[in-house]
N, C-alpha and C positions, 0 to 999 in steps of 0.2 A: 503494500499500499503506499504511495507516495506520501513523501511527509507532508505536503500541503493539504492533503486530501483529508475531510473529515465527514463524518455522518451525523447528521442531526437526529435528535430523538423522535422529532416530528415525521420523520421516514418510516417509523413505526407508532404511527400516532395513538394506536389502540391497544399497544402493549403497555403492561405496568413496568415500572423502572427496573426490577429484578429481571422481568424478562428481556428488556433490553439489553441489560447486562449480559445474560446468556446469549442473546443473538449476536452482540457485538464479538464476543469470545469464539462463537462458531465460525464467524465470518473473517476472524483475524484483525478485527478493526481496532486501530490503538488510538485514534482520536476521535472524540465525538462532541457533539454540541448537545446541552443539558437545556430540559425545559423545565422551569420552575415548579409548574404544578403536578408534574409527575414526582418530583423530589419531595414535595410538602406532603404527598399522599403516602409516601413511606416514612417520612421524618427526615428534616433536612441533615440533620448530625449523621444518621444513618447512612443516608445517601453519599455525603461526603466521606465518610470513612470508605465506603465500598469503592468509589472512585479511587480514591488513594491506596487503598490495598491492591487493586487491579493495576496500577501504574498507568492509567489512563490518562492521556494528554485532553485537554478541554479548549475546544476552538472558541465556545461562546457558552453563555447562560441567557435564555430566553425568558423573558418575563412580560405580562401585559403592561400596557401604558397606561395613561391617566384617562379619566374621563373628564374632558377639557371644559365640556359644557355645565359641570357639576363641581364648582369649586368645594362644596362641603364634603365631596368624597375624597379629596386630596390627602388629607393627613392619613385615612386609613390605606390609601393605595401607596402612600409613600413609606409606610409601616412596611408593606409587603415588599418593596423594592429595596428596604433596607435588609432585609433577609437576604434578597437576591444579591446584594452587595458583598454581604459576608460568605456567600456561597462561593461567588466569583473569586474572591480574595483566597479562600480557603483551598479552591483546586487551581489556582493559578490561570484562570480562563483568559484566553485572547481579547474577551471583552464580554460585557454585559450589555443586552440590547432590549429595546423596547419598540413597538411601534409607536406612531406619532401620537396616538390618544384619540378617543372619541368625540368627535367635533358637534355632533347635534347641529344645531341651526346656526353656528358660529361660521363667520367668513373665514377665508383663509389667514388674514392678518391678524384676525381675532384670535383664531387658533395659536399663531406663533406667539402671540403676545400671552395667552393662557399656559402655554406650553414652557415659557420663559419662567413664568412664576411658579408653576408647578414642579418643574424638575431641578430647580437650583438647589435644594438641599440634598437631592438624590445625586447630583452631580459633585457637591461638595465632600459628601460623605465617600463616594467611589474615588475621588481624587485622593483622599486621605488614606484609604486602603489601597491605593495604587491599582484600582481597578479601572479600566479604559470602557466609558459609557458610550454607547452608539444609539442611533436611530435607524429604524428600517422603513423605507417606503413601501407602499403598499398598492395594490391593484384599485383602480377606481370603484369598483364593484365593492370593495370592503371597507366603505366610509363608515362602518361599525366600529372599526378598530384604527383608522388612520385617515389623516387629510392630506398627506405629502403624496402624490402620485406619479412624478417624475424624478428621475435621479438628479436632473439640473436642479430642480427646486429643493431636493433633500440637502444637496451639498450647499446650497445658500443658506437652508435652516441651520445645518449642522454648524457652519462657520459661526451664524449669529449667535447660537446656543453654546458655543466652544465644547462641542460632542463630537463624537466620530460617525460615520455612515455604514450602514450593513446595505450591501449593493446585492439587491433581489434580481437576478438576470430575468426571470420571467416576467417581472412588471417593468422592465425599461428597454428589454432587447430591441425594440422597434423604434425607439425615440429617434427623432431628428437630430443630427450632430451628436450621436452619442459617442463617437470616439474623441470628439473635442471636450466633452463633458468628463470622460473619463481622465483624459491628460490634465484638463484643469484641477479636478477635483481628486485625483488619486491619492493626494496627501491626507485626505479626511477617511480613506477606506479602511475600516477594522475587520471586515469580513465580505467575502464573496458568497452568495448562496446560488446554488444550480439545481435547476431540474430541466425539464422540456416541456414545449406547448405545441399542441397539434391545432393548426389554424381550422376554425370552425367551433373551437371548444368555446361554450357560453357561461362556463361556470368559473368562478375566480381561483378556486381551489382544485380543480381536476387537472392534476399536472401528470407528466409522463416520464418514463424513464430517460436519461440523456441518450440521444441517439434515436430514439422513438418518433419525435417530432420535426417540428419545423424551424427552431431556432439554430443560428447559425455557431454552435458553441465554441468550435474550435477557433473561429476568428473572435468572437468576444474575448474569450480566455486568452488569446494572443495578444489583442489590444490591451487588455488590463495587464498583463505581464510586461508588455512593452513600455507601458508606461511608468513602470517602476515597482508594481505591487508584487509582493513576493509572500503574502500571508495567506491564512487559511482560507481553503475552497471547500465549501460546506455542502452535501448533497442533502437537500431537503424537498423531500417528495411525498405527496398525498393525494387522496382521492381514489375514485373507483378503479382507475386502471392498476393502481399501486396494490389495493385490496384484493383484486382479482388474481393477480400474479402471486402475491405473497410477499412479505416483507423481506424475507433472507434472499429470494432469487432477484427482487427487483434491485434492492441494494448492491448485490454482487455484481449485476449487468451494469449498473450506473458507475460504480467505480471502475470498472473495467474499461468502460468507455472514456472515462474523464482521464484516467492516468496520462496516456499519450499525449494528451493536449497541453500538459503541464510542463515546465521546464526538467530536463534530464538532471539527476542529482540532487 
């Protein structure tokens, strides 16, 4: 398995954390992305101990973002993210990331202002713990979890917030001027997430194994590498195609397709 490659726990979304551990061991996966709700279900201290015992590298810890349209919820959501920061520090994760947050009726600029206010204490806690905090841009159909729908906007917002960017290729691969956005924004990139997309798919989270869809993945990863990115490339697949094939076979195929697209050595 290439040293840059990682497997997100969302690629086996319906497995429990212990089942994820067993699957990763069977597949020879040594670098993983963790999903906070799975960890809290088993107990974060137990989960951290098992990750450390198995000597797994951690590309990311993913957690849910803020309800931007409801400031009264922010304290409770920050408390959850405090746990996520502690987990990320304990496993030396490449980053802790959230989506932009639920906007409700807020405009884009209102969302940015709300996110600045909401995430400030979390960013300070992360900085103090040596954890890199990042935000993921989302598909326009997923306005329930995010309001930033292009990589270009995500880079701009991340600079304003002084956080990193999670590049979700299925959400930006067809953007106008993408290569220039990558070149201009690569210094903000903390993680690149990969799956594939079949043209004609109408559901946001209905993804495919790399190589099964229409995305020019080799070109995309080549542009990101050429821009200077040498961090983790995380396989994050979900949806009915993945469920039908089975997590193990789908993950194994995805890793095999991605490996030759990354720099040798």
